[in-house]
C-alpha positions in Angstrom: 142.6 101.3 48.0 143.7 104.6 50.0 141.2 107.5 48.0 138.2 104.8 48.7 138.7 104.3 52.5 138.8 108.0 52.8 136.2 108.7 50.7 134.3 106.0 53.1 134.9 107.9 56.4 134.1 111.1 54.9 130.8 110.3 53.6 130.1 108.8 57.0 130.7 111.7 58.6 128.8 113.5 56.5 126.1 110.8 57.7 127.0 111.4 61.6 126.4 115.7 61.0 123.6 114.8 59.3 121.7 113.2 61.9 123.7 114.5 65.4 123.8 111.4 66.5 126.1 108.7 65.5 125.2 107.1 68.8 125.8 107.9 72.5 122.0 108.0 72.4 121.6 111.1 70.4 118.3 112.5 68.3 118.1 113.1 64.6 116.7 116.3 65.7 120.0 117.4 67.3 119.2 116.6 71.5 120.1 113.6 73.9 118.1 110.7 72.9 115.1 110.0 75.4 116.1 107.6 77.7 113.3 104.7 79.2 113.2 103.8 83.2 110.6 100.6 83.4 108.1 100.3 86.2 106.6 97.4 87.5 103.7 96.9 90.0 100.9 94.5 90.2 97.9 96.5 91.2 96.5 98.5 89.0 94.2 100.4 91.4 97.0 102.3 91.7 97.0 103.9 88.0 95.6 106.7 88.5 97.7 108.2 91.4 101.3 106.4 89.6 100.4 107.5 86.6 99.8 111.6 88.0 103.1 111.1 90.0 104.7 109.9 87.0 103.8 113.6 85.1 104.7 115.1 87.4 108.1 113.6 86.8 108.2 114.8 83.1 108.2 118.1 84.0 111.5 118.0 85.1 112.6 114.8 83.1 111.3 115.5 80.2 113.7 113.3 78.3 112.7 110.6 80.4 110.2 107.8 79.2 108.6 106.2 81.9 106.8 102.9 80.7 104.9 101.0 83.3 103.7 97.4 83.4 101.2 95.4 85.2 102.1 92.0 86.4 98.9 90.5 88.1 100.5 89.1 92.4 100.4 85.6 91.1 102.8 85.9 88.8 104.5 88.8 89.8 107.4 87.5 92.5 108.6 85.1 90.3 108.8 87.7 86.8 110.6 89.8 89.1 113.4 87.4 90.7 114.4 85.6 87.4 114.2 89.3 85.5 116.5 90.8 88.3 118.8 87.6 88.1 119.7 88.2 84.9 120.9 91.3 84.5 117.3 92.7 83.4 114.0 93.5 84.9 112.4 97.4 85.6 114.6 99.9 86.9 111.7 100.3 89.9 109.1 98.2 91.0 107.6 97.7 94.3 109.1 95.9 96.8 106.8 93.8 99.9 108.1 92.7 104.0 108.3 88.9 103.2 110.5 88.9 99.8 112.8 92.2 101.2 115.3 90.2 103.0 115.5 87.2 100.3 116.1 89.9 97.5 118.5 92.2 99.3 120.4 89.0 100.7 120.8 88.1 96.8 121.9 91.2 95.7 119.5 92.3 93.5 118.8 95.1 95.2 119.9 98.7 94.8 121.4 100.3 98.0 120.2 103.0 98.1 122.0 104.9 101.0 124.9 106.8 99.1 121.4 108.4 97.1 119.4 109.4 100.1 122.7 111.3 101.2 123.7 112.5 97.7 120.3 114.2 97.4 119.7 114.8 101.5 116.3 112.9 101.8 115.2 113.0 105.4 114.2 109.7 105.9 111.8 110.4 108.9 108.9 112.1 107.2 108.3 107.6 106.7 107.2 105.4 109.2 109.9 104.3 111.3 108.1 100.3 111.2 108.8 100.4 107.7 112.1 102.0 107.2 113.7 99.2 109.7 111.7 96.7 107.5 113.0 97.9 104.4 116.4 98.0 106.3 118.9 95.0 105.4 122.6 95.5 107.2 122.1 98.7 108.2 121.4 99.9 105.3 118.1 101.3 103.2 117.1 99.2 100.2 113.0 100.7 99.9 111.9 103.7 100.2 108.7 103.2 102.1 104.8 104.0 99.7 102.4 103.0 101.6 101.0 101.5 104.6 98.0 99.2 105.9 97.7 98.6 109.6 94.7 95.9 110.9 91.6 97.0 112.4 87.6 95.6 113.3 85.3 96.6 110.8 82.1 95.7 111.9 78.1 95.8 110.5 76.4 98.5 112.1 73.1 96.9 111.1 73.7 94.0 113.0 75.0 96.0 116.3 71.5 98.1 115.9 68.9 94.8 115.3 70.9 92.7 118.6 71.1 96.2 120.3 74.5 96.5 121.2 76.5 99.6 121.5 79.3 99.8 118.6 83.0 98.9 118.8 85.1 101.4 120.7 88.7 102.2 121.9 88.4 100.9 124.5 86.8 96.9 123.9 89.0 94.2 125.3 89.0 90.9 124.4 86.5 90.2 127.1 84.3 92.2 125.1 84.6 91.5 122.3 83.1 87.7 123.7 80.3 89.7 125.6 79.5 91.3 122.9 80.1 88.8 120.1 77.8 86.5 122.2 75.0 88.6 121.7 75.6 89.3 118.5 75.3 85.6 117.6 72.3 84.7 115.3 72.6 80.6 114.7 69.6 80.6 113.8 70.2 83.1 110.8 73.8 81.9 110.1 75.3 85.0 111.4 78.2 85.2 113.7 79.3 87.6 115.9 83.1 87.6 115.2 85.7 86.1 112.9 88.7 84.8 114.0 91.2 84.4 111.6 92.5 81.6 112.8 94.2 80.9 109.4 95.2 84.2 108.2 98.3 85.9 109.4 98.5 89.9 108.6 94.8 90.5 110.1 94.6 87.8 112.2 96.7 85.7 114.8 99.7 88.3 114.2 98.0 90.9 116.0 96.3 88.4 118.7 100.0 87.3 119.5 101.4 90.7 119.9 98.3 91.5 122.2 99.4 89.2 124.5 102.1 90.2 124.6 104.6 87.4 122.4 106.3 88.1 119.2 106.2 85.3 116.0 109.7 86.5 115.4 112.5 88.0 117.8 114.4 91.0 116.9 116.8 90.1 116.5 115.4 87.5 113.6 116.8 84.4 115.3 114.3 82.9 117.6 110.4 82.0 117.0 107.7 83.1 119.7 105.3 80.2 118.8 106.5 78.1 121.5 105.5 80.7 124.3 102.8 81.0 126.4 101.7 84.1 124.6 101.2 82.3 121.5 99.6 80.3 123.3 96.7 82.1 124.5 96.7 84.0 121.8 95.3 80.8 119.7 93.1 79.4 122.6 91.6 82.8 123.1 90.6 81.9 119.3 90.1 78.1 119.8 87.6 79.3 122.4 85.1 82.1 120.1 84.9 78.9 117.9 83.8 76.2 120.4 81.4 79.1 121.3 80.1 79.6 118.3 80.6 82.9 117.6 83.5 82.6 115.0 82.9 80.3 112.3 85.4 77.8 112.6 88.7 77.2 110.1 86.6 74.3 107.8 84.1 77.4 107.1 86.5 79.7 106.3 88.8 77.7 104.2 85.2 77.2 102.3 84.0 80.7 102.1 86.6 83.5 102.2 85.8 85.3 105.6 86.4 88.6 104.0 83.4 87.5 101.3 81.4 86.1 104.7 82.1 89.6 106.8 80.5 91.2 103.6 77.0 89.5 102.5 76.0 89.8 106.3 77.5 86.5 107.9 79.3 88.1 110.5 78.6 91.3 112.6 82.7 91.8 112.9 85.9 91.3 111.1 89.5 92.1 111.8 91.0 93.4 107.9 93.9 95.7 106.4 92.7 99.2 106.2 94.1 98.8 102.1 90.1 96.8 102.2 88.1 99.7 103.2 87.4 100.7 100.2 86.1 97.9 98.6 83.9 97.1 101.7 82.5 100.4 101.9 81.5 99.9 98.3 79.7 96.9 99.7 77.8 97.5 102.8 78.2 101.0 102.3 76.6 103.2 105.6 76.0 100.1 107.0 80.3 100.1 107.2 81.7 101.1 111.0 85.3 101.0 111.7 86.9 100.8 115.0 90.0 100.4 116.8 91.0 96.1 117.1 90.3 95.0 120.8 93.3 95.0 123.2 94.7 91.8 124.4 97.1 92.1 127.3 97.9 95.5 125.3 96.4 97.2 122.5 98.6 96.1 119.0 98.3 96.2 115.4 100.2 95.0 112.4 101.5 97.4 109.9 102.9 96.6 107.0 103.5 98.6 103.9 105.0 98.1 100.7 108.4 100.4 99.4 109.8 101.8 95.8 113.1 99.7 95.1 115.9 100.1 92.5 117.1 97.4 90.0 121.1 96.7 91.4 121.4 96.7 87.5 119.6 99.9 86.5 121.6 101.7 83.6 119.9 104.7 84.7 120.2 104.5 88.6 119.6 108.7 89.0 117.0 109.1 86.5 115.3 105.8 88.3 115.9 107.8 92.1 114.5 110.8 90.8 111.3 108.6 90.0 111.2 107.5 93.5 111.2 110.8 94.7 108.3 111.5 93.0 106.2 108.9 93.7 106.7 108.4 97.0 107.7 111.7 98.1 104.8 115.0 99.6 103.4 115.5 96.6 103.3 111.9 94.8 101.9 110.8 98.9 99.0 112.8 98.5 98.2 111.9 94.8 97.8 108.5 96.4 95.8 109.6 99.8 93.4 111.5 98.1 92.6 108.2 95.6 91.3 106.2 99.1 93.8 103.5 97.5 96.1 103.3 101.3 97.7 105.1 104.2 100.4 107.3 102.5 104.2 105.8 104.4 105.3 109.9 104.5 103.5 110.8 107.7 101.9 114.0 107.2 100.7 113.1 103.5 97.1 111.0 104.7 95.1 114.1 105.4 92.9 112.9 101.6 92.9 109.3 102.7 90.8 110.0 106.7 88.5 111.9 103.9 88.2 109.4 101.0 85.5 107.8 103.0 83.1 110.9 104.3 80.9 109.6 107.2 83.8 106.5 108.0 85.6 106.9 111.1 89.4 106.0 109.7 91.4 108.0 111.6 90.8 104.9 113.9 94.1 102.9 112.0 96.1 106.2 111.7 95.6 106.4 115.2 96.5 102.5 116.2 99.9 102.7 114.1 100.5 104.1 117.4 100.8 100.9 118.8 102.0 99.7 116.0 104.3 96.7 115.6 105.6 95.2 112.7 104.9 92.6 110.5 107.7 89.7 110.7 109.9 88.8 108.8 113.7 87.0 107.7 115.3 86.0 104.9 113.3 82.9 104.6 110.1 84.3 105.7 108.3 82.4 102.8 109.8 78.7 104.5 108.6 79.1 107.9 105.4 81.1 107.1 104.8 77.7 104.8 105.5 75.6 108.0 103.1 77.6 110.1 100.1 78.0 107.8 100.4 74.0 107.6 100.4 73.3 111.6 97.5 75.2 112.3 94.9 74.1 109.7 96.0 70.6 110.8 94.9 72.1 114.3 92.0 73.9 113.7 90.6 70.8 111.9 91.1 68.8 114.3 94.0 66.8 113.3 96.3 67.5 116.1 96.3 69.7 119.4 97.8 73.6 119.4 100.0 73.5 122.0 101.9 70.4 119.9 101.0 72.6 116.9 102.8 76.0 118.3 105.4 73.4 119.3 106.4 72.3 116.0 106.3 75.5 114.1 108.9 77.1 116.4 111.1 73.9 116.4 111.3 73.6 112.4 111.3 77.7 112.2 114.3 78.1 114.3 115.5 75.3 112.2 115.2 78.0 109.1 115.9 80.5 110.1 119.2 79.1 111.7 120.4 78.5 108.1 120.1 82.5 107.2 122.9 83.2 110.0 
């Protein structure tokens, strides 16, 4: 028995030496086996520039394989949270504002602060609003990748037909209303402006800020929906609907506002910067863009995505270095040149500004100067569901606007109380 045991061990040792990879992730060729980093996002339109950044990364990481999975947005968050909670899932993935606090507070994201300090990354190159958005308990859990800001899209053909000068950065709510009346053509079913009363990011979040109010207080403990400023914003939108300048809430529910604008049924429409390629593809040279008109002040809601790391990743350093390739200066230039969106990396936006010749895209980067962070907290989804329900009821005539705003504030404050 003893000789047999020795013989077996000798044979096993010979096999290991021959393969030069008896465990430890080594390959039969004698080198280390490839590590795999799983990357997850939801928009396949990002494939070209993401692949370029991965190729850049692989130049210095030939032993790392990067597998990319695109999951439709409707399924992305459920799939991501379930896999991360089970200690599995992708190593690196897209994170957005509305979901960030929920993931960070649940311990699903890796604290990037030690990695930032270790690699001496200068995070000041990223938009401060987005750095704040992806900071939890004083630590950064996401590296900003791209950003979107809201501007005023307009149809030059409809303006020319009505003899109205194109919008510029001097426009106010009053200017918009005056010119919206001239641009409204009831006979042909054309509206001067679409006031997105049931769409938050391109619509009423901006108007609340322009009126001098806020959606959620800076310390995330109080709703601003019951403020005089919020009421002024919603009453202004309501006045545009009652004057026939904007389609009603019912019409906006039946036909998506973006579709209405793209089909030439509205002269002006507020939308995020990411909509540029799509709307230009439909309207071509008819499309114009301008800053949002000011209320009491100028304001434009800023949101953007970050790259985050799975807290349970087995390849922390490789994942971190991949993020640096994706969201670094070179990766950000690839993003900009694609025309997909404005990079969060300051100074890398030149390619995006030139992505649609003839369109003054600087109105969006200029708008970042008076940008307001997209409102979020740990339970964003819960209080946003309340605001959507109550505002729809108000603009569909089922309750008054003041009643709706007070209900939203009361329920939102109760939700925020549970976050403390």
